[in-house]
VODRENNU-417214 format. One record per residue (C-alpha): chain; x, y, z. Coordinates in pm, whole numbers, plus 32768, in hexadecimal, padded with zeros to 4 digits. Example, Ala and Ser with C-alpha at 12.3 -4.5 7.8 and 13.67 -1.06 7.14 Angstrom:
BEGIN
SITE_unit_u_v_w
SITE_A_84CE_7E3E_830C;
SITE_A_8557_7F96_82CA;
//
This chain:
BEGIN
SITE_unit_u_v_w
SITE_A_6EA2_98B5_CD77;
SITE_A_6F8D_97BA_CE14;
SITE_A_705B_9867_CF22;
SITE_A_717A_9772_CEFB;
SITE_A_71B6_97D4_CD91;
SITE_A_72A5_98E1_CD1B;
SITE_A_7302_9967_CBC4;
SITE_A_741D_9A45_CB4E;
SITE_A_7427_9B7A_CA72;
SITE_A_755B_9C0A_C9C5;
SITE_A_7557_9D50_C902;
SITE_A_763A_9D62_C7D3;
SITE_A_76B8_9E86_C709;
SITE_A_77D8_9E36_C61D;
SITE_A_7864_9D45_C720;
SITE_A_7810_9BE9_C69F;
SITE_A_7962_9B5A_C704;
SITE_A_7925_9B9E_C875;
SITE_A_77B9_9B36_C859;
SITE_A_7815_99E3_C7C6;
SITE_A_791C_99AF_C8D0;
SITE_A_781D_9A04_C9DE;
SITE_A_770E_991E_C954;
SITE_A_77F4_97F5_C92C;
SITE_A_7876_9822_CA8D;
SITE_A_772F_984F_CB4A;
SITE_A_7677_973D_CA8B;
SITE_A_7753_9648_CB48;
SITE_A_76B6_96B5_CC92;
SITE_A_7574_95FA_CC39;
SITE_A_74AE_96FC_CCFD;
SITE_A_740C_97CF_CBF0;
SITE_A_72CD_9763_CB45;
SITE_A_7337_983D_CA22;
SITE_A_7427_9951_C9BB;
SITE_A_739E_9A7B_C8FC;
SITE_A_748B_9B57_C837;
SITE_A_7407_9CA8_C7CA;
SITE_A_74CB_9D39_C6A9;
SITE_A_749E_9EB0_C6C9;
SITE_A_74A9_9EEB_C550;
SITE_A_7620_9EB2_C536;
SITE_A_76D3_9F57_C413;
SITE_A_77B8_9E2C_C3DA;
SITE_A_7759_9CC3_C388;
SITE_A_770D_9C67_C4F2;
SITE_A_75A3_9C09_C4BD;
SITE_A_75E3_9B28_C390;
SITE_A_7709_9A85_C43E;
SITE_A_7641_9A3E_C57C;
SITE_A_7519_99BD_C4B7;
SITE_A_75F5_98CC_C3F7;
SITE_A_76B0_985D_C530;
SITE_A_757A_9804_C5FB;
SITE_A_746E_97B9_C4F8;
SITE_A_7458_964F_C56D;
SITE_A_746A_9698_C6E2;
SITE_A_730D_9696_C778;
SITE_A_7385_973C_C8B7;
SITE_A_7416_9871_C80E;
SITE_A_7336_997F_C77D;
SITE_A_73CE_9A8D_C69F;
SITE_A_72F4_9BC4_C686;
SITE_A_7335_9D07_C5CE;
SITE_A_72AF_9E66_C604;
SITE_A_7250_9F3D_C4DA;
SITE_A_7330_A057_C552;
SITE_A_743B_A099_C656;
SITE_A_7366_A150_C752;
SITE_A_7468_A131_C866;
SITE_A_74AC_A047_C988;
SITE_A_7357_A05E_CA2E;
SITE_A_729F_A03E_C8E3;
SITE_A_7355_9EFD_C890;
SITE_A_7325_9E67_C9EA;
SITE_A_71B3_9EBE_C9EE;
SITE_A_7189_9E21_C896;
SITE_A_720F_9CD3_C90E;
SITE_A_7164_9CD7_CA60;
SITE_A_7011_9D1A_C9C3;
SITE_A_7046_9BF1_C8DB;
SITE_A_70AA_9B13_C9FE;
SITE_A_6F89_9B83_CAD9;
SITE_A_6E8D_9B3E_C9C5;
SITE_A_6F19_99FD_C933;
SITE_A_7009_9943_CA19;
SITE_A_6F60_9954_CB6D;
SITE_A_706C_9944_CC79;
SITE_A_707F_9A05_CDBE;
SITE_A_71E9_9A75_CDBF;
SITE_A_72CE_9AFF_CCB4;
SITE_A_7443_9B33_CCD4;
SITE_A_74A4_9C6E_CC17;
SITE_A_7616_9C55_CBC9;
SITE_A_770F_9D0D_CAEE;
SITE_A_77D9_9C4E_C9EB;
SITE_A_791F_9CAE_CA9A;
SITE_A_78C4_9C28_CBF3;
SITE_A_793B_9AE5_CC93;
SITE_A_7892_9A32_CDB4;
SITE_A_786A_98CD_CE2C;
SITE_A_7736_97F5_CE5D;
SITE_A_774C_9806_CFD8;
SITE_A_7736_9981_CFCE;
SITE_A_75F2_9970_CF08;
SITE_A_7561_9860_CFE6;
SITE_A_759A_9939_D11A;
SITE_A_74F7_9A64_D072;
SITE_A_73CA_998C_D01D;
SITE_A_73B2_990B_D181;
SITE_A_73B5_9A6D_D210;
SITE_A_72B4_9AE1_D111;
SITE_A_71C7_99CE_D17E;
SITE_A_7207_99F6_D2F4;
SITE_A_71E6_9B71_D2F3;
SITE_A_70DB_9B8A_D1E3;
SITE_A_71CD_9C7F_D144;
SITE_A_71A2_9D3C_D001;
SITE_A_7318_9D44_CFBA;
SITE_A_7442_9C84_D044;
SITE_A_75A8_9CC5_CFD9;
SITE_A_7703_9C59_D041;
SITE_A_7832_9D33_D07F;
SITE_A_78EA_9DAC_CF4C;
SITE_A_7A61_9D85_CF1E;
SITE_A_7B3D_9E2F_CE1F;
SITE_A_7C8F_9D8C_CDE0;
SITE_A_7C3C_9CA7_CF06;
SITE_A_7C19_9DD2_CFF1;
SITE_A_7AD2_9E26_D09D;
SITE_A_7A3D_9F6D_D024;
SITE_A_7A22_A087_D120;
SITE_A_78AB_A0B3_D0F4;
SITE_A_77FE_9F68_D0A5;
SITE_A_76B1_A008_D103;
SITE_A_7631_A162_D15E;
SITE_A_7504_A229_D1D4;
SITE_A_7425_A2EC_D0E9;
SITE_A_74D4_A43E_D0CD;
SITE_A_7428_A58D_D0E7;
SITE_A_745F_A697_CFDE;
SITE_A_757F_A744_D08F;
SITE_A_7636_A5FE_D0D7;
SITE_A_7623_A583_CF71;
SITE_A_7682_A6D2_CED8;
SITE_A_77C0_A6F8_CFA3;
SITE_A_7826_A589_CF9B;
SITE_A_78FA_A5D4_CE66;
SITE_A_79A3_A70C_CEF0;
SITE_A_7AB5_A75A_CFEA;
SITE_A_79A5_A783_D0EF;
SITE_A_7940_A615_D0D1;
SITE_A_79D1_A5B5_D226;
SITE_A_78F4_A6B7_D2D0;
SITE_A_77BE_A63D_D21A;
SITE_A_780F_A4CA_D222;
SITE_A_76FF_A485_D321;
SITE_A_7638_A39E_D23A;
SITE_A_773F_A28D_D25F;
SITE_A_7728_A18D_D374;
SITE_A_783C_A16C_D479;
SITE_A_7914_A034_D472;
SITE_A_785C_9FB0_D5A4;
SITE_A_7724_9F8A_D4D2;
SITE_A_77CE_9E77_D409;
SITE_A_784B_9DA9_D52F;
SITE_A_7725_9CB3_D53C;
SITE_A_7710_9BA4_D434;
SITE_A_75DA_9C4B_D3A4;
SITE_A_757E_9DBD_D3B0;
SITE_A_7441_9E72_D351;
SITE_A_7496_9F93_D269;
SITE_A_73EC_A083_D17B;
SITE_A_74BE_A074_D03C;
SITE_A_75B0_9F70_CFB2;
SITE_A_7696_9F67_CE87;
SITE_A_75EC_9EFA_CD4A;
SITE_A_76F2_9E11_CCB6;
SITE_A_765E_9CDC_CD5A;
SITE_A_7527_9CB9_CE30;
SITE_A_7400_9BD0_CE63;
SITE_A_72A8_9C6D_CE3E;
SITE_A_7146_9BFD_CE85;
SITE_A_70B6_9C44_CD2D;
SITE_A_6F50_9C7F_CDA8;
SITE_A_6FC4_9D89_CE9E;
SITE_A_70A5_9E20_CD96;
SITE_A_6F8D_9E3A_CC99;
SITE_A_6E9C_9EC6_CD9C;
SITE_A_6F77_9FFC_CDCE;
SITE_A_6F9A_A033_CC57;
SITE_A_70F8_9FAA_CC23;
SITE_A_7208_A08E_CB9F;
SITE_A_71C7_A1F1_CB28;
SITE_A_7213_A1E3_C9B6;
SITE_A_725F_A358_C9B2;
SITE_A_73A2_A300_CA65;
SITE_A_7484_A28A_C94D;
SITE_A_75B0_A225_CA1E;
SITE_A_7610_A23F_CB90;
SITE_A_7543_A29E_CCC0;
SITE_A_7455_A179_CC97;
SITE_A_74C2_A0D0_CDDA;
SITE_A_7460_A1FB_CEAF;
SITE_A_7315_A21F_CDFB;
SITE_A_72C0_A0AE_CE2A;
SITE_A_7316_A0CE_CF9B;
SITE_A_722E_A1FB_CFB1;
SITE_A_7113_A146_CEFF;
SITE_A_7134_A00E_CFD4;
SITE_A_7135_A0D2_D119;
SITE_A_700B_A1A0_D0AC;
SITE_A_6F56_A05F_D04E;
SITE_A_6F90_9FD1_D1A9;
SITE_A_708D_9ECC_D137;
SITE_A_71DD_9E70_D1CD;
SITE_A_733D_9E4C_D141;
SITE_A_7456_9D80_D1DE;
SITE_A_75C7_9D4A_D1A3;
SITE_A_769D_9C1B_D1FD;
SITE_A_77DD_9C93_D2A0;
SITE_A_788E_9B42_D29F;
SITE_A_784C_9AEC_D131;
SITE_A_78F8_9B98_D00F;
SITE_A_78EC_9BC3_CE98;
SITE_A_7A03_9C4F_CDC1;
SITE_A_79C3_9D61_CCC6;
SITE_A_7A9F_9DE4_CBB0;
SITE_A_7A08_9F3D_CBD2;
SITE_A_796D_9FCB_CA96;
SITE_A_7A43_9EF8_C9B0;
SITE_A_7928_9EEF_C8B3;
SITE_A_78BE_A057_C8F0;
SITE_A_7A17_A0F1_C8D0;
SITE_A_7A50_A064_C776;
SITE_A_7907_A0F9_C6F8;
SITE_A_78D8_A23E_C7BE;
SITE_A_79D7_A352_C7FD;
SITE_A_7A25_A3D2_C95A;
SITE_A_7979_A51C_C910;
SITE_A_7843_A46F_C889;
SITE_A_7837_A396_C9C3;
SITE_A_784F_A4CF_CA9A;
SITE_A_7734_A578_C9DC;
SITE_A_765D_A43F_C9F2;
SITE_A_7687_A432_CB6C;
SITE_A_7629_A5A0_CB90;
SITE_A_74FA_A570_CAAF;
SITE_A_7485_A452_CB8F;
SITE_A_74BE_A51B_CCCA;
SITE_A_73EF_A63D_CC46;
SITE_A_72D4_A54E_CBEF;
SITE_A_72E4_A4C1_CD4F;
SITE_A_72E2_A61D_CDED;
SITE_A_71C4_A69D_CD16;
SITE_A_70DF_A570_CCF2;
SITE_A_7115_A4B5_CE37;
SITE_A_7199_A5A8_CF3E;
SITE_A_70BB_A6BB_CEAB;
SITE_A_71CD_A7C3_CEB0;
SITE_A_7163_A927_CE5D;
SITE_A_71EE_A9D9_CD27;
SITE_A_72EE_AA9D_CDF2;
SITE_A_738D_A95F_CE7C;
SITE_A_738D_A8C6_CD20;
SITE_A_7440_A9FC_CC9E;
SITE_A_754B_A9E5_CDAE;
SITE_A_757E_A873_CD68;
SITE_A_7593_A8AD_CBF1;
SITE_A_7693_A9C2_CC1C;
SITE_A_7774_A8F0_CCFB;
SITE_A_7757_A7C9_CC0E;
SITE_A_77BB_A8A2_CAE5;
SITE_A_78F2_A90F_CBA4;
SITE_A_794C_A7A4_CBEA;
SITE_A_7919_A748_CA7C;
SITE_A_79FA_A869_CA11;
SITE_A_7B0B_A7E6_CAF5;
SITE_A_7AE7_A686_CA63;
SITE_A_7AF8_A717_C903;
SITE_A_7C3B_A7D4_C954;
SITE_A_7CDC_A6A3_C9F4;
SITE_A_7C7B_A5CA_C8CB;
SITE_A_7D16_A6BC_C7D4;
SITE_A_7E58_A6C2_C89C;
SITE_A_7E69_A547_C891;
SITE_A_7E47_A54B_C718;
SITE_A_7F6C_A639_C6E8;
//
């Protein structure tokens, strides 16, 4: 593998308009050896449209899964293809609704090479405002259960203090998944995403896997990317379904990775059901 080479992967689900906009923008950077789009078995005409649009472009690969197995399933599908067939060291995983410039990516690549990092990300902005938690520590069971409740401030100990993000580059455990550079060999060596997690929670799991594998993750505090949060998700998945998907992922993480006993799983499940009931009630009120 040539360490100077980098590819890009974009996951699509019924969001071809944003995918096309993203491809046409980042192709101008002249950094990527290729751009792989994984269509996660879209229910609209996304795949056919993308195939037609880029059929004569040797740098753009349009793949399609046989089913929509979720975010991690789609990402793993593309990364396995890249690892087997395209032979580069680094892959930028980026959402269709993210914007970044070439300099941001170049700095991430430089840090990845200097630090021998598994993952390097930049700081996320929403509406041009820096997010409160661009990176976080791997939470324990109690912290992640209560992070959605009124007790979240008391159990918010898995977030870094602001001082941690003062240097230009910080070593962290978990970063946001909308845009990050990954060493594909390291990523594959830890097994990639857990395909049992359909949506949400993947960032914490990847952080856990990388740390357990002895790999490092870094974030650039002076470089930013802008994200229109969940613009593609919100039009396909209801708020309640998103809430349930997050809780499903958390329970998988507790059971399979933190090895929580059945009693702790029961407590977590009960609290999550209460949260989902509240979301259901609020949603019904909005519809009236």
